[in-house]
PQR file with spaces between the fields and no chain letter, atoms N, CA, C, O and H, PARSE charges and radii, in Angstrom:
ATOM       1  N    UNK     1      88.464  -47.247   44.896 -0.4000 1.5000
ATOM       2  CA   UNK     1      89.634  -46.501   45.300 -0.0000 2.0000
ATOM       3  C    UNK     1      90.510  -47.421   46.147  0.5500 1.7000
ATOM       4  O    UNK     1      90.041  -48.088   47.069 -0.5500 1.4000
ATOM       5  N    UNK     2      91.762  -47.434   45.812 -0.4000 1.5000
ATOM       6  CA   UNK     2      92.687  -48.325   46.510 -0.0000 2.0000
ATOM       7  C    UNK     2      93.302  -47.639   47.730  0.5500 1.7000
ATOM       8  O    UNK     2      93.299  -46.414   47.855 -0.5500 1.4000
ATOM       9  H    UNK     2      92.143  -46.893   45.062  0.4000 1.0000
ATOM      10  N    UNK     3      93.820  -48.466   48.611 -0.4000 1.5000
ATOM      11  CA   UNK     3      94.498  -47.917   49.787 -0.0000 2.0000
ATOM      12  C    UNK     3      95.748  -47.152   49.381  0.5500 1.7000
ATOM      13  O    UNK     3      96.117  -46.169   50.024 -0.5500 1.4000
ATOM      14  H    UNK     3      93.822  -49.461   48.510  0.4000 1.0000
ATOM      15  N    UNK     4      96.402  -47.604   48.309 -0.4000 1.5000
ATOM      16  CA   UNK     4      97.583  -46.903   47.823 -0.0000 2.0000
ATOM      17  C    UNK     4      97.205  -45.493   47.359  0.5500 1.7000
ATOM      18  O    UNK     4      97.922  -44.532   47.638 -0.5500 1.4000
ATOM      19  H    UNK     4      96.103  -48.402   47.787  0.4000 1.0000
ATOM      20  N    UNK     5      96.096  -45.377   46.663 -0.4000 1.5000
ATOM      21  CA   UNK     5      95.640  -44.057   46.200 -0.0000 2.0000
ATOM      22  C    UNK     5      95.299  -43.168   47.389  0.5500 1.7000
ATOM      23  O    UNK     5      95.592  -41.972   47.373 -0.5500 1.4000
ATOM      24  H    UNK     5      95.514  -46.158   46.436  0.4000 1.0000
ATOM      25  N    UNK     6      94.684  -43.741   48.418 -0.4000 1.5000
ATOM      26  CA   UNK     6      94.365  -42.972   49.618 -0.0000 2.0000
ATOM      27  C    UNK     6      95.631  -42.483   50.308  0.5500 1.7000
ATOM      28  O    UNK     6      95.692  -41.341   50.764 -0.5500 1.4000
ATOM      29  H    UNK     6      94.446  -44.712   48.431  0.4000 1.0000
ATOM      30  N    UNK     7      96.642  -43.346   50.386 -0.4000 1.5000
ATOM      31  CA   UNK     7      97.918  -42.943   51.010 -0.0000 2.0000
ATOM      32  C    UNK     7      98.583  -41.839   50.197  0.5500 1.7000
ATOM      33  O    UNK     7      99.108  -40.879   50.762 -0.5500 1.4000
ATOM      34  H    UNK     7      96.593  -44.274   50.016  0.4000 1.0000
ATOM      35  N    UNK     8      98.562  -41.971   48.876 -0.4000 1.5000
ATOM      36  CA   UNK     8      99.129  -40.932   48.022 -0.0000 2.0000
ATOM      37  C    UNK     8      98.376  -39.615   48.209  0.5500 1.7000
ATOM      38  O    UNK     8      98.981  -38.544   48.250 -0.5500 1.4000
ATOM      39  H    UNK     8      98.136  -42.751   48.417  0.4000 1.0000
ATOM      40  N    UNK     9      97.068  -39.706   48.320 -0.4000 1.5000
ATOM      41  CA   UNK     9      96.235  -38.521   48.539 -0.0000 2.0000
ATOM      42  C    UNK     9      96.617  -37.832   49.846  0.5500 1.7000
ATOM      43  O    UNK     9      96.826  -36.620   49.877 -0.5500 1.4000
ATOM      44  H    UNK     9      96.576  -40.576   48.286  0.4000 1.0000
ATOM      45  N    UNK    10      96.705  -38.609   50.922 -0.4000 1.5000
ATOM      46  CA   UNK    10      97.047  -38.013   52.212 -0.0000 2.0000
ATOM      47  C    UNK    10      98.472  -37.454   52.208  0.5500 1.7000
ATOM      48  O    UNK    10      98.729  -36.422   52.827 -0.5500 1.4000
ATOM      49  H    UNK    10      96.535  -39.594   50.897  0.4000 1.0000
ATOM      50  N    UNK    11      99.384  -38.112   51.529 -0.4000 1.5000
ATOM      51  CA   UNK    11     100.744  -37.575   51.410 -0.0000 2.0000
ATOM      52  C    UNK    11     100.735  -36.244   50.674  0.5500 1.7000
ATOM      53  O    UNK    11     101.466  -35.323   51.038 -0.5500 1.4000
ATOM      54  H    UNK    11      99.175  -38.950   51.026  0.4000 1.0000
ATOM      55  N    UNK    12      99.910  -36.141   49.642 -0.4000 1.5000
ATOM      56  CA   UNK    12      99.798  -34.881   48.909 -0.0000 2.0000
ATOM      57  C    UNK    12      99.227  -33.783   49.800  0.5500 1.7000
ATOM      58  O    UNK    12      99.627  -32.624   49.692 -0.5500 1.4000
ATOM      59  H    UNK    12      99.315  -36.889   49.347  0.4000 1.0000
ATOM      60  N    UNK    13      98.296  -34.143   50.675 -0.4000 1.5000
ATOM      61  CA   UNK    13      97.738  -33.166   51.616 -0.0000 2.0000
ATOM      62  C    UNK    13      98.825  -32.709   52.587  0.5500 1.7000
ATOM      63  O    UNK    13      98.982  -31.512   52.826 -0.5500 1.4000
ATOM      64  H    UNK    13      97.971  -35.084   50.762  0.4000 1.0000
ATOM      65  N    UNK    14      99.570  -33.656   53.143 -0.4000 1.5000
ATOM      66  CA   UNK    14     100.646  -33.304   54.082 -0.0000 2.0000
ATOM      67  C    UNK    14     101.698  -32.408   53.429  0.5500 1.7000
ATOM      68  O    UNK    14     102.227  -31.499   54.069 -0.5500 1.4000
ATOM      69  H    UNK    14      99.443  -34.629   52.948  0.4000 1.0000
ATOM      70  N    UNK    15     101.999  -32.663   52.161 -0.4000 1.5000
ATOM      71  CA   UNK    15     103.002  -31.871   51.455 -0.0000 2.0000
ATOM      72  C    UNK    15     102.412  -30.604   50.828  0.5500 1.7000
ATOM      73  O    UNK    15     103.140  -29.786   50.267 -0.5500 1.4000
ATOM      74  H    UNK    15     101.569  -33.402   51.641  0.4000 1.0000
ATOM      75  N    UNK    16     101.094  -30.451   50.927 -0.4000 1.5000
ATOM      76  CA   UNK    16     100.390  -29.322   50.306 -0.0000 2.0000
ATOM      77  C    UNK    16     100.648  -29.277   48.806  0.5500 1.7000
ATOM      78  O    UNK    16     100.830  -28.207   48.225 -0.5500 1.4000
ATOM      79  H    UNK    16     100.503  -31.116   51.382  0.4000 1.0000
ATOM      80  N    UNK    17     100.661  -30.456   48.188 -0.4000 1.5000
ATOM      81  CA   UNK    17     100.883  -30.590   46.754 -0.0000 2.0000
ATOM      82  C    UNK    17      99.528  -30.543   46.052  0.5500 1.7000
ATOM      83  O    UNK    17      98.889  -31.574   45.840 -0.5500 1.4000
ATOM      84  H    UNK    17     100.513  -31.325   48.660  0.4000 1.0000
ATOM      85  N    UNK    18      99.108  -29.354   45.701 -0.4000 1.5000
ATOM      86  CA   UNK    18      97.776  -29.136   45.153 -0.0000 2.0000
ATOM      87  C    UNK    18      97.585  -29.851   43.814  0.5500 1.7000
ATOM      88  O    UNK    18      96.505  -30.381   43.551 -0.5500 1.4000
ATOM      89  H    UNK    18      99.627  -28.517   45.873  0.4000 1.0000
ATOM      90  N    UNK    19      98.605  -29.873   42.975 -0.4000 1.5000
ATOM      91  CA   UNK    19      98.492  -30.539   41.672 -0.0000 2.0000
ATOM      92  C    UNK    19      98.272  -32.040   41.838  0.5500 1.7000
ATOM      93  O    UNK    19      97.398  -32.615   41.189 -0.5500 1.4000
ATOM      94  H    UNK    19      99.482  -29.443   43.189  0.4000 1.0000
ATOM      95  N    UNK    20      99.050  -32.668   42.692 -0.4000 1.5000
ATOM      96  CA   UNK    20      98.915  -34.111   42.929 -0.0000 2.0000
ATOM      97  C    UNK    20      97.566  -34.424   43.585  0.5500 1.7000
ATOM      98  O    UNK    20      96.905  -35.401   43.235 -0.5500 1.4000
ATOM      99  H    UNK    20      99.760  -32.201   43.219  0.4000 1.0000
ATOM     100  N    UNK    21      97.182  -33.598   44.520 -0.4000 1.5000
ATOM     101  CA   UNK    21      95.921  -33.764   45.234 -0.0000 2.0000
ATOM     102  C    UNK    21      94.742  -33.743   44.258  0.5500 1.7000
ATOM     103  O    UNK    21      93.880  -34.621   44.285 -0.5500 1.4000
ATOM     104  H    UNK    21      97.719  -32.804   44.804  0.4000 1.0000
ATOM     105  N    UNK    22      94.722  -32.740   43.412 -0.4000 1.5000
ATOM     106  CA   UNK    22      93.644  -32.592   42.427 -0.0000 2.0000
ATOM     107  C    UNK    22      93.646  -33.754   41.442  0.5500 1.7000
ATOM     108  O    UNK    22      92.592  -34.294   41.108 -0.5500 1.4000
ATOM     109  H    UNK    22      95.422  -32.027   43.389  0.4000 1.0000
ATOM     110  N    UNK    23      94.824  -34.133   40.984 -0.4000 1.5000
ATOM     111  CA   UNK    23      94.928  -35.244   40.033 -0.0000 2.0000
ATOM     112  C    UNK    23      94.399  -36.540   40.635  0.5500 1.7000
ATOM     113  O    UNK    23      93.685  -37.288   39.968 -0.5500 1.4000
ATOM     114  H    UNK    23      95.681  -33.694   41.256  0.4000 1.0000
ATOM     115  N    UNK    24      94.744  -36.807   41.884 -0.4000 1.5000
ATOM     116  CA   UNK    24      94.279  -38.036   42.537 -0.0000 2.0000
ATOM     117  C    UNK    24      92.765  -38.025   42.749  0.5500 1.7000
ATOM     118  O    UNK    24      92.099  -39.036   42.530 -0.5500 1.4000
ATOM     119  H    UNK    24      95.325  -36.199   42.426  0.4000 1.0000
ATOM     120  N    UNK    25      92.229  -36.896   43.171 -0.4000 1.5000
ATOM     121  CA   UNK    25      90.773  -36.833   43.380 -0.0000 2.0000
ATOM     122  C    UNK    25      90.046  -37.077   42.064  0.5500 1.7000
ATOM     123  O    UNK    25      89.041  -37.787   42.023 -0.5500 1.4000
ATOM     124  H    UNK    25      92.770  -36.075   43.349  0.4000 1.0000
ATOM     125  N    UNK    26      90.550  -36.494   41.006 -0.4000 1.5000
ATOM     126  CA   UNK    26      89.894  -36.619   39.707 -0.0000 2.0000
ATOM     127  C    UNK    26      90.057  -38.014   39.117  0.5500 1.7000
ATOM     128  O    UNK    26      89.079  -38.618   38.676 -0.5500 1.4000
ATOM     129  H    UNK    26      91.367  -35.917   41.040  0.4000 1.0000
ATOM     130  N    UNK    27      91.277  -38.528   39.104 -0.4000 1.5000
ATOM     131  CA   UNK    27      91.532  -39.812   38.442 -0.0000 2.0000
ATOM     132  C    UNK    27      91.089  -41.014   39.265  0.5500 1.7000
ATOM     133  O    UNK    27      90.688  -42.030   38.697 -0.5500 1.4000
ATOM     134  H    UNK    27      92.072  -38.037   39.462  0.4000 1.0000
ATOM     135  N    UNK    28      91.152  -40.919   40.590 -0.4000 1.5000
ATOM     136  CA   UNK    28      90.827  -42.056   41.453 -0.0000 2.0000
ATOM     137  C    UNK    28      89.440  -41.962   42.076  0.5500 1.7000
ATOM     138  O    UNK    28      88.984  -42.903   42.726 -0.5500 1.4000
ATOM     139  H    UNK    28      91.478  -40.094   41.051  0.4000 1.0000
ATOM     140  N    UNK    29      88.769  -40.830   41.880 -0.4000 1.5000
ATOM     141  CA   UNK    29      87.446  -40.668   42.467 -0.0000 2.0000
ATOM     142  C    UNK    29      87.464  -40.624   43.981  0.5500 1.7000
ATOM     143  O    UNK    29      86.531  -41.089   44.636 -0.5500 1.4000
ATOM     144  H    UNK    29      89.140  -40.066   41.352  0.4000 1.0000
ATOM     145  N    UNK    30      88.512  -40.072   44.527 -0.4000 1.5000
ATOM     146  CA   UNK    30      88.656  -40.017   45.983 -0.0000 2.0000
ATOM     147  C    UNK    30      87.683  -39.004   46.569  0.5500 1.7000
ATOM     148  O    UNK    30      87.587  -37.871   46.097 -0.5500 1.4000
ATOM     149  H    UNK    30      89.270  -39.694   43.995  0.4000 1.0000
ATOM     150  N    UNK    31      86.969  -39.424   47.594 -0.4000 1.5000
ATOM     151  CA   UNK    31      86.075  -38.527   48.320 -0.0000 2.0000
ATOM     152  C    UNK    31      86.851  -37.991   49.518  0.5500 1.7000
ATOM     153  O    UNK    31      87.082  -38.727   50.476 -0.5500 1.4000
ATOM     154  H    UNK    31      87.047  -40.344   47.977  0.4000 1.0000
ATOM     155  N    UNK    32      87.258  -36.718   49.482 -0.4000 1.5000
ATOM     156  CA   UNK    32      88.103  -36.188   50.553 -0.0000 2.0000
ATOM     157  C    UNK    32      87.422  -36.122   51.914  0.5500 1.7000
ATOM     158  O    UNK    32      88.092  -35.908   52.925 -0.5500 1.4000
ATOM     159  H    UNK    32      87.070  -36.120   48.703  0.4000 1.0000
ATOM     160  N    UNK    33      86.122  -36.299   51.961 -0.4000 1.5000
ATOM     161  CA   UNK    33      85.429  -36.246   53.248 -0.0000 2.0000
ATOM     162  C    UNK    33      85.487  -37.574   53.995  0.5500 1.7000
ATOM     163  O    UNK    33      85.163  -37.629   55.181 -0.5500 1.4000
ATOM     164  H    UNK    33      85.577  -36.472   51.140  0.4000 1.0000
ATOM     165  N    UNK    34      85.893  -38.642   53.317 -0.4000 1.5000
ATOM     166  CA   UNK    34      85.900  -39.957   53.964 -0.0000 2.0000
ATOM     167  C    UNK    34      87.292  -40.512   54.231  0.5500 1.7000
ATOM     168  O    UNK    34      87.442  -41.413   55.057 -0.5500 1.4000
ATOM     169  H    UNK    34      86.156  -38.598   52.353  0.4000 1.0000
ATOM     170  N    UNK    35      88.299  -40.003   53.562 -0.4000 1.5000
ATOM     171  CA   UNK    35      89.664  -40.521   53.719 -0.0000 2.0000
ATOM     172  C    UNK    35      90.279  -39.965   54.998  0.5500 1.7000
ATOM     173  O    UNK    35      90.176  -38.770   55.278 -0.5500 1.4000
ATOM     174  H    UNK    35      88.176  -39.271   52.892  0.4000 1.0000
ATOM     175  N    UNK    36      90.915  -40.836   55.765 -0.4000 1.5000
ATOM     176  CA   UNK    36      91.556  -40.456   57.028 -0.0000 2.0000
ATOM     177  C    UNK    36      92.995  -40.971   57.052  0.5500 1.7000
ATOM     178  O    UNK    36      93.320  -41.966   56.405 -0.5500 1.4000
ATOM     179  H    UNK    36      90.998  -41.806   55.537  0.4000 1.0000
ATOM     180  N    UNK    37      93.841  -40.285   57.798 -0.4000 1.5000
ATOM     181  CA   UNK    37      95.211  -40.769   57.980 -0.0000 2.0000
ATOM     182  C    UNK    37      95.247  -41.761   59.145  0.5500 1.7000
ATOM     183  O    UNK    37      94.206  -42.122   59.694 -0.5500 1.4000
ATOM     184  H    UNK    37      93.576  -39.476   58.323  0.4000 1.0000
ATOM     185  N    UNK    38      96.440  -42.191   59.511 -0.4000 1.5000
ATOM     186  CA   UNK    38      96.586  -43.188   60.581 -0.0000 2.0000
ATOM     187  C    UNK    38      96.095  -42.683   61.935  0.5500 1.7000
ATOM     188  O    UNK    38      95.730  -43.480   62.800 -0.5500 1.4000
ATOM     189  H    UNK    38      97.286  -41.898   59.064  0.4000 1.0000
ATOM     190  N    UNK    39      96.085  -41.373   62.120 -0.4000 1.5000
ATOM     191  CA   UNK    39      95.627  -40.791   63.389 -0.0000 2.0000
ATOM     192  C    UNK    39      94.132  -40.472   63.380  0.5500 1.7000
ATOM     193  O    UNK    39      93.578  -40.039   64.390 -0.5500 1.4000
ATOM     194  H    UNK    39      96.382  -40.726   61.417  0.4000 1.0000
ATOM     195  N    UNK    40      93.480  -40.690   62.228 -0.4000 1.5000
ATOM     196  CA   UNK    40      92.059  -40.417   62.116 -0.0000 2.0000
ATOM     197  C    UNK    40      91.741  -39.013   61.617  0.5500 1.7000
ATOM     198  O    UNK    40      90.582  -38.600   61.621 -0.5500 1.4000
ATOM     199  H    UNK    40      93.930  -41.042   61.407  0.4000 1.0000
ATOM     200  N    UNK    41      92.765  -38.278   61.189 -0.4000 1.5000
ATOM     201  CA   UNK    41      92.548  -36.922   60.700 -0.0000 2.0000
ATOM     202  C    UNK    41      92.134  -36.936   59.233  0.5500 1.7000
ATOM     203  O    UNK    41      92.647  -37.722   58.437 -0.5500 1.4000
ATOM     204  H    UNK    41      93.707  -38.613   61.186  0.4000 1.0000
ATOM     205  N    UNK    42      91.208  -36.063   58.894 -0.4000 1.5000
ATOM     206  CA   UNK    42      90.801  -35.909   57.500 -0.0000 2.0000
ATOM     207  C    UNK    42      91.742  -34.920   56.810  0.5500 1.7000
ATOM     208  O    UNK    42      92.580  -34.287   57.452 -0.5500 1.4000
ATOM     209  H    UNK    42      90.791  -35.425   59.541  0.4000 1.0000
ATOM     210  N    UNK    43      91.589  -34.805   55.516 -0.4000 1.5000
ATOM     211  CA   UNK    43      92.408  -33.858   54.753 -0.0000 2.0000
ATOM     212  C    UNK    43      92.184  -32.430   55.245  0.5500 1.7000
ATOM     213  O    UNK    43      93.125  -31.639   55.303 -0.5500 1.4000
ATOM     214  H    UNK    43      90.908  -35.319   54.994  0.4000 1.0000
ATOM     215  N    UNK    44      90.950  -32.098   55.596 -0.4000 1.5000
ATOM     216  CA   UNK    44      90.674  -30.752   56.111 -0.0000 2.0000
ATOM     217  C    UNK    44      91.361  -30.517   57.449  0.5500 1.7000
ATOM     218  O    UNK    44      91.881  -29.429   57.696 -0.5500 1.4000
ATOM     219  H    UNK    44      90.185  -32.741   55.549  0.4000 1.0000
ATOM     220  N    UNK    45      91.366  -31.527   58.312 -0.4000 1.5000
ATOM     221  CA   UNK    45      92.076  -31.406   59.590 -0.0000 2.0000
ATOM     222  C    UNK    45      93.558  -31.105   59.363  0.5500 1.7000
ATOM     223  O    UNK    45      94.125  -30.195   59.967 -0.5500 1.4000
ATOM     224  H    UNK    45      90.944  -32.411   58.111  0.4000 1.0000
ATOM     225  N    UNK    46      94.158  -31.877   58.495 -0.4000 1.5000
ATOM     226  CA   UNK    46      95.593  -31.739   58.239 -0.0000 2.0000
ATOM     227  C    UNK    46      95.907  -30.373   57.648  0.5500 1.7000
ATOM     228  O    UNK    46      96.865  -29.717   58.058 -0.5500 1.4000
ATOM     229  H    UNK    46      93.698  -32.617   58.004  0.4000 1.0000
ATOM     230  N    UNK    47      95.101  -29.948   56.687 -0.4000 1.5000
ATOM     231  CA   UNK    47      95.328  -28.646   56.067 -0.0000 2.0000
ATOM     232  C    UNK    47      95.200  -27.523   57.096  0.5500 1.7000
ATOM     233  O    UNK    47      95.967  -26.561   57.070 -0.5500 1.4000
ATOM     234  H    UNK    47      94.323  -30.481   56.354  0.4000 1.0000
ATOM     235  N    UNK    48      94.243  -27.649   57.987 -0.4000 1.5000
ATOM     236  CA   UNK    48      94.074  -26.626   59.028 -0.0000 2.0000
ATOM     237  C    UNK    48      95.256  -26.630   59.995  0.5500 1.7000
ATOM     238  O    UNK    48      95.755  -25.570   60.376 -0.5500 1.4000
ATOM     239  H    UNK    48      93.620  -28.431   58.008  0.4000 1.0000
ATOM     240  N    UNK    49      95.699  -27.812   60.388 -0.4000 1.5000
ATOM     241  CA   UNK    49      96.841  -27.908   61.298 -0.0000 2.0000
ATOM     242  C    UNK    49      98.116  -27.349   60.675  0.5500 1.7000
ATOM     243  O    UNK    49      98.964  -26.790   61.372 -0.5500 1.4000
ATOM     244  H    UNK    49      95.294  -28.673   60.080  0.4000 1.0000
ATOM     245  N    UNK    50      98.245  -27.504   59.362 -0.4000 1.5000
ATOM     246  CA   UNK    50      99.438  -27.034   58.659 -0.0000 2.0000
ATOM     247  C    UNK    50      99.276  -25.625   58.095  0.5500 1.7000
ATOM     248  O    UNK    50     100.154  -25.127   57.391 -0.5500 1.4000
ATOM     249  H    UNK    50      97.557  -27.958   58.796  0.4000 1.0000
ATOM     250  N    UNK    51      98.148  -24.987   58.407 -0.4000 1.5000
ATOM     251  CA   UNK    51      97.889  -23.615   57.976 -0.0000 2.0000
ATOM     252  C    UNK    51      97.994  -23.462   56.455  0.5500 1.7000
ATOM     253  O    UNK    51      98.620  -22.530   55.950 -0.5500 1.4000
ATOM     254  H    UNK    51      97.435  -25.392   58.978  0.4000 1.0000
ATOM     255  N    UNK    52      97.374  -24.387   55.752 -0.4000 1.5000
ATOM     256  CA   UNK    52      97.375  -24.376   54.287 -0.0000 2.0000
ATOM     257  C    UNK    52      95.987  -24.010   53.771  0.5500 1.7000
ATOM     258  O    UNK    52      95.092  -24.855   53.774 -0.5500 1.4000
ATOM     259  H    UNK    52      96.866  -25.144   56.163  0.4000 1.0000
ATOM     260  N    UNK    53      95.795  -22.799   53.339 -0.4000 1.5000
ATOM     261  CA   UNK    53      94.487  -22.340   52.891 -0.0000 2.0000
ATOM     262  C    UNK    53      94.113  -22.883   51.514  0.5500 1.7000
ATOM     263  O    UNK    53      92.932  -23.093   51.235 -0.5500 1.4000
ATOM     264  H    UNK    53      96.522  -22.113   53.336  0.4000 1.0000
ATOM     265  N    UNK    54      95.093  -23.111   50.657 -0.4000 1.5000
ATOM     266  CA   UNK    54      94.790  -23.580   49.298 -0.0000 2.0000
ATOM     267  C    UNK    54      94.160  -24.969   49.293  0.5500 1.7000
ATOM     268  O    UNK    54      93.292  -25.256   48.470 -0.5500 1.4000
ATOM     269  H    UNK    54      96.052  -22.941   50.884  0.4000 1.0000
ATOM     270  N    UNK    55      94.590  -25.817   50.195 -0.4000 1.5000
ATOM     271  CA   UNK    55      94.105  -27.200   50.214 -0.0000 2.0000
ATOM     272  C    UNK    55      92.621  -27.282   50.575  0.5500 1.7000
ATOM     273  O    UNK    55      91.866  -27.911   49.834 -0.5500 1.4000
ATOM     274  H    UNK    55      95.296  -25.584   50.864  0.4000 1.0000
ATOM     275  N    UNK    56      92.166  -26.675   51.680 -0.4000 1.5000
ATOM     276  CA   UNK    56      90.730  -26.753   51.978 -0.0000 2.0000
ATOM     277  C    UNK    56      89.868  -26.126   50.883  0.5500 1.7000
ATOM     278  O    UNK    56      88.772  -26.609   50.598 -0.5500 1.4000
ATOM     279  H    UNK    56      92.780  -26.164   52.282  0.4000 1.0000
ATOM     280  N    UNK    57      90.358  -25.066   50.279 -0.4000 1.5000
ATOM     281  CA   UNK    57      89.610  -24.430   49.190 -0.0000 2.0000
ATOM     282  C    UNK    57      89.429  -25.409   48.040  0.5500 1.7000
ATOM     283  O    UNK    57      88.326  -25.534   47.507 -0.5500 1.4000
ATOM     284  H    UNK    57      91.249  -24.674   50.510  0.4000 1.0000
ATOM     285  N    UNK    58      90.487  -26.101   47.651 -0.4000 1.5000
ATOM     286  CA   UNK    58      90.407  -27.080   46.566 -0.0000 2.0000
ATOM     287  C    UNK    58      89.505  -28.254   46.936  0.5500 1.7000
ATOM     288  O    UNK    58      88.743  -28.743   46.102 -0.5500 1.4000
ATOM     289  H    UNK    58      91.383  -26.000   48.084  0.4000 1.0000
ATOM     290  N    UNK    59      89.591  -28.704   48.189 -0.4000 1.5000
ATOM     291  CA   UNK    59      88.751  -29.831   48.621 -0.0000 2.0000
ATOM     292  C    UNK    59      87.277  -29.467   48.596  0.5500 1.7000
ATOM     293  O    UNK    59      86.451  -30.251   48.128 -0.5500 1.4000
ATOM     294  H    UNK    59      90.210  -28.307   48.866  0.4000 1.0000
ATOM     295  N    UNK    60      86.946  -28.307   49.087 -0.4000 1.5000
ATOM     296  CA   UNK    60      85.543  -27.871   49.113 -0.0000 2.0000
ATOM     297  C    UNK    60      85.023  -27.698   47.688  0.5500 1.7000
ATOM     298  O    UNK    60      83.900  -28.105   47.393 -0.5500 1.4000
ATOM     299  H    UNK    60      87.617  -27.670   49.467  0.4000 1.0000
ATOM     300  N    UNK    61      85.809  -27.109   46.809 -0.4000 1.5000
ATOM     301  CA   UNK    61      85.381  -26.928   45.425 -0.0000 2.0000
ATOM     302  C    UNK    61      85.151  -28.276   44.753  0.5500 1.7000
ATOM     303  O    UNK    61      84.188  -28.443   44.005 -0.5500 1.4000
ATOM     304  H    UNK    61      86.722  -26.778   47.049  0.4000 1.0000
ATOM     305  N    UNK    62      86.024  -29.228   45.014 -0.4000 1.5000
ATOM     306  CA   UNK    62      85.870  -30.564   44.429 -0.0000 2.0000
ATOM     307  C    UNK    62      84.592  -31.238   44.914  0.5500 1.7000
ATOM     308  O    UNK    62      83.844  -31.806   44.118 -0.5500 1.4000
ATOM     309  H    UNK    62      86.806  -29.093   45.622  0.4000 1.0000
ATOM     310  N    UNK    63      84.344  -31.176   46.209 -0.4000 1.5000
ATOM     311  CA   UNK    63      83.145  -31.798   46.778 -0.0000 2.0000
ATOM     312  C    UNK    63      81.883  -31.135   46.228  0.5500 1.7000
ATOM     313  O    UNK    63      80.906  -31.821   45.928 -0.5500 1.4000
ATOM     314  H    UNK    63      84.951  -30.714   46.856  0.4000 1.0000
ATOM     315  N    UNK    64      81.894  -29.829   46.096 -0.4000 1.5000
ATOM     316  CA   UNK    64      80.731  -29.119   45.560 -0.0000 2.0000
ATOM     317  C    UNK    64      80.432  -29.531   44.125  0.5500 1.7000
ATOM     318  O    UNK    64      79.266  -29.632   43.743 -0.5500 1.4000
ATOM     319  H    UNK    64      82.688  -29.272   46.340  0.4000 1.0000
ATOM     320  N    UNK    65      81.467  -29.771   43.325 -0.4000 1.5000
ATOM     321  CA   UNK    65      81.283  -30.164   41.916 -0.0000 2.0000
ATOM     322  C    UNK    65      80.803  -31.596   41.799  0.5500 1.7000
ATOM     323  O    UNK    65      80.099  -31.932   40.846 -0.5500 1.4000
ATOM     324  H    UNK    65      82.414  -29.689   43.635  0.4000 1.0000
ATOM     325  N    UNK    66      81.164  -32.442   42.739 -0.4000 1.5000
ATOM     326  CA   UNK    66      80.833  -33.865   42.628 -0.0000 2.0000
ATOM     327  C    UNK    66      79.788  -34.170   43.630  0.5500 1.7000
ATOM     328  O    UNK    66      79.343  -35.313   43.730 -0.5500 1.4000
ATOM     329  H    UNK    66      81.735  -32.169   43.512  0.4000 1.0000
């Protein structure tokens, strides 16, 4: 997984872009539990701070499947 893919993933989390987020996890093999932003926040942290329920649900489902 490249740093560019990780940045795209985190940008998708910040924008709550579920389609892009899912596509990146699937195509790039991104593990959402290990990727952090510049402040050290995980995707779950960001989704919680932004009050986005769809994002954590998608992340948990992805992790459970893989």
